[in-house]
N, C-alpha and C positions, 0 to 999 in steps of 0.2 A: 516435444516438451523441453523446456529449459528452465533455469532458475528465474529467468526473467518472466516466463509465462506463470510460474508458480506464484510470484509476487503479484503479478496482474490478477491472477485468480483470486487471491486474498483481498486485494482492492475491491474487486467487483462484489465479492461476498459481503463485505462490510457495508458498501454503499446500498445494497438491496436490503440488508438487515436494518439499517438505519432508517431508510425510507419506509419499510414495513412497520417498524416500532413506532416511529412518529405518526403513522396513519392510524395506530390503535389508541392514541392518546384521547381519553374521554373525560378527563377530570383533572383537577390540580393534585399532582404527586410530585412533591419536590425531591424525593429520593430517587424517582425514576428519572426525572429531568437531570439530576446530577450524574446519575449512572450513564445515561446516553451522551451527556456532554463529555465525560471521561473517555468513553468508547470512541467518540469521534476525534477527540484530541489525539488518541493513539493512532487512528488511521491517518490523520492529517500529518502527524510526525513521521510516520513510516513512509508514507508516500512522498513527502518532502525530501526526506533523506535519499530515498531512491532516485528521484529526479536530479537532486544535486550531485549524487554519485555519478550519474550518467553525464551530466554537463561538465563536471570537473575532471573526471578520469577517463570515462569511456569514450565520449565524443572526440576528444583531442587524438586519441590513439587511432580511432576509426578514420579520422581525417588523414593521419599519417600513413595509414595503410591504403589509402586511395579511395575511400568511400566518398561518394558524391557529397560535397559540401552543401549543395542546395538542399539536399535531403536532410542533412544535419541541421541546417538552418530552419527548415520547416519543423523538425522535432524541437528545437529551442523555442520557437515561437509557440508551439502548442504547450510547452512547459509553463511558459508565462501565462497563457490563457487559463490553464488549470489552476496555477498558483492563485490567480485572481478569483477564480470561481470557488476554490477551496477556502480562501480567506474570507470571502463573503458569507459562506456557510458557517465559518467559525463564529463570525460576528453574530449571526442570527441564532446560533446554538448557544452562545453566551447569553444572549437575551432570554431565551427559553430557560435556560438553567437558573437565571436570576429571578424569573417570574413563575416558572411552571404553569403558565397559562396555556390553556387549549389554543387560543388564537395564536400565540407564539409558536406552538408545536406545529400548527398548520403552515405558518410562514417558514418554519425551519424545514419542514418537509418539501415545501416548494422549491426551496434553495438547494436541498439535496438532489432533487430531480433534475434541476439545471446543472449542478456539478457533475452529476453522474453522466449526463449526456455530453459534457465537454470532456470529461475524462475518458469516456468510452471511444469518443472520436480519435483521441490520441492513441490509446492502447491498440485499437484495431489498426490504425495507420502504421504504427511501430511494428506490430506483428506481421502485417502483410508486406511492407516494404523494407523495413530496416533489418528485421531479423534474418531474412535470407541473404542479405549482404554480409553481415558480420559473422554469421555461423561458420563459414569456411575459415575464419581466422582464429578460432578458439584454441588452437594448438600452437599459435605463433609465439615466439618469445615475448613479443610486445604485450600480447593478451595475458600471458602468464604473470607479467609484472603487475598488470591491473588487477587480476584476480587476487594476487597476494595483498595488495593495498586494501581491496575491498574487504577481505577476510580479517584485516587488522582492526578489530572493534574491541571495545572494552567488553569483558565478559557479560556484565549485566545487559548491555545493549544488544549483543549478539543473542543472549538468551530470550530477551523479549522479542525479537525479530523472528526467531525460529518457532517460538511459542504461537506467535501471531499467524504466520503462514501456514501452520498445521492445524489451526482452529477451524474444523469443519471442512478440511481439505478433500478434494475429490479423489477418485481412484487413480487417474493418470498422474496427478501430482504426487500422491503417496508413493507410486511405483518409481517415480523419477527421483524422489528424495531418497528411497531405499536403495536405488542403484548407485547414488552418488555419496552416501554417507552411511556408515555402520549404525545399526539400530541403537547400541549403547551410547554413541556420541549424540544421536538425535534426542535421546532421552535426557542425557545430562543437559544439553543446551535447552531443550524445551521445558522439561518438567522441574529441573532444579535451578539452572540459572535463569529460567523464564518464570519462576514462580510468582513473580509480581503480576505478570500478565494474567496468569490463571486465577490469581486473587482479585484483581481490580477490573479486569476487562472482560474475560470469557464469560463469567456468570451473567453479564448484562444481556448477552445474546440468548441466554437460556430462559430468562424471566418471561 
């Protein structure tokens, strides 16, 4: 388990939730459409930020530590494929939000299914091939610098992130987070600084 896998688990959960929710649309419900659009926008934003952080901060350091540049190039290409698939889903989700029509919900679900497949190929590839390569470097001075940069987020952004990754998290992820961060810190980040997520996004998945 790693923070990378905690994030991947949150991505997978949201894609499954969205696919399931869109599959249950049976009539015009503008509020539900708006809610699902808002939840997808949150996922899109968090996943985009995650991959941009990898490209701008993590991959250059891994390259300097001797990680195969061919593998890093494959990761980069997969990021571009995901960005395209996710942007396509954003467009059809926007259309569904605008119309709340059942037909547009069906189209949106089909797009989510496609995006989920593209994302899963990358996540599985990264977990299988890249993680075993970079895990031995987690205590290196170079990695510590990257960690510090990653953690330098505005409070609201950090709170939203921690609220998101803990919304419906599994036992393994909970244990990992508990082992790396005191419970009071997790509470402040998620429940206080992340209150906007709990107000605007989390209820969408409970409906």
